[in-house]
C-alpha positions in Angstrom: -14.1 4.8 1.4 -17.2 2.9 1.0 -15.5 0.2 3.6 -13.8 0.3 6.9 -10.1 -0.4 6.0 -7.7 -1.4 8.6 -3.8 0.4 7.9 -1.3 0.1 10.3 0.8 3.9 10.6 4.3 3.5 11.9 3.8 7.8 13.6 5.8 10.4 15.2 3.3 12.6 16.9 6.2 15.3 16.6 6.5 15.2 12.6 3.7 17.5 11.3 3.8 14.7 8.3 3.3 11.6 10.2 0.5 13.8 11.8 -0.9 14.9 8.3 -1.3 11.2 7.1 -3.4 10.1 10.3 -5.8 13.2 9.5 -6.0 11.9 6.3 -6.5 8.1 7.1 -9.5 9.1 9.4 -11.1 11.1 7.1 -11.1 8.4 5.0 -13.0 6.1 8.2 -9.9 3.9 8.2 -9.7 1.5 11.0 -6.0 2.5 11.7 -3.2 1.6 14.2 -1.4 3.5 15.8 2.4 2.5 16.0 4.3 4.8 18.6 7.6 3.3 16.5 9.8 5.9 18.8 7.7 4.9 22.6 8.0 1.8 21.3 10.7 0.6 19.0 10.3 -2.0 16.1 12.0 -5.3 17.0 13.8 -7.1 13.8 10.9 -9.4 12.3 9.0 -6.0 12.4 11.4 -3.8 10.8 12.0 -6.6 8.1 8.7 -7.3 7.3 8.3 -3.5 6.6 11.2 -3.6 4.6 10.1 -6.3 2.5 6.7 -4.6 2.1 8.2 -1.1 1.7 10.7 -3.0 -1.3 13.2 -1.6 0.1 16.9 -1.3 1.3 17.8 -0.1 4.7 19.6 2.6 3.8 17.1 3.5 2.2 14.6 3.7 4.8 17.1 6.0 6.9 16.6 9.8 7.1 20.5 11.2 5.9 20.1 14.0 6.8 18.6 13.7 10.3 21.6 14.8 12.6 22.2 11.8 14.2 23.2 10.1 10.9 25.5 13.4 9.9 27.5 12.4 13.4 27.7 8.8 13.7 26.8 7.3 10.2 27.1 9.7 7.3 31.0 8.3 6.8 30.3 4.7 7.0 30.0 2.0 4.4 27.4 -0.7 5.8 26.0 -4.2 5.1 22.4 -4.2 4.9 22.3 -6.6 8.5 24.0 -3.6 10.5 22.1 -1.0 8.5 19.3 -2.9 9.9 20.6 -3.1 13.8 21.6 0.8 13.4 17.5 1.3 12.4 16.5 -0.7 15.8 19.7 1.2 17.2 18.2 4.8 16.7 14.5 4.5 15.4 14.4 8.1 15.4 16.6 7.9 12.3 14.0 5.8 9.9 11.3 7.2 7.7 8.2 8.5 7.9 5.0 8.4 8.0 4.9 4.9 7.0 1.4 3.1 5.9 1.3 -0.3 5.5 -2.1 -2.0 4.2 -2.2 -5.6 4.0 1.1 -6.0 1.9 1.7 -3.3 0.9 2.9 0.1 1.7 4.4 3.6 1.6 6.6 6.1 3.0 3.5 8.8 3.0 6.0 12.0 1.6 4.1 13.8 -0.1 0.6 12.4 2.1 -1.1 11.9 -1.3 1.1 8.4 -1.7 -1.3 7.2 0.8 -3.8 6.7 -1.9 -1.7 4.6 -3.6 -2.6 1.8 -0.9 -5.5 2.8 -0.6 -7.3 2.4 -3.6 -5.7 -1.3 -4.0 -7.9 -4.2 -2.8 -5.3 -6.3 -0.1 
């Protein structure tokens, strides 16, 4: 990339996909704001903004194969607000990595999805 980019990545260092996304952003010389969302959980406003940028419903941001989801929530029918509360209480359930550039964002699975937003103007 020819210009410096400001990108936010909601990162879990224990996740190989998240590490891969961070590596790609570093290679592309992006100015990366690393947000370790497990150590510093999101507030409702931040989570709502991410959902709006990604154009997802809260349930679509949840890792439904995660054991915690299977144990506690698989059989539940909750409202969007209730799913947001679940994500706030259990950030481990949030899909990752999430990469945001301006008003564009992706869940970087596969990692190459990052190029969908890198190649766009702000």
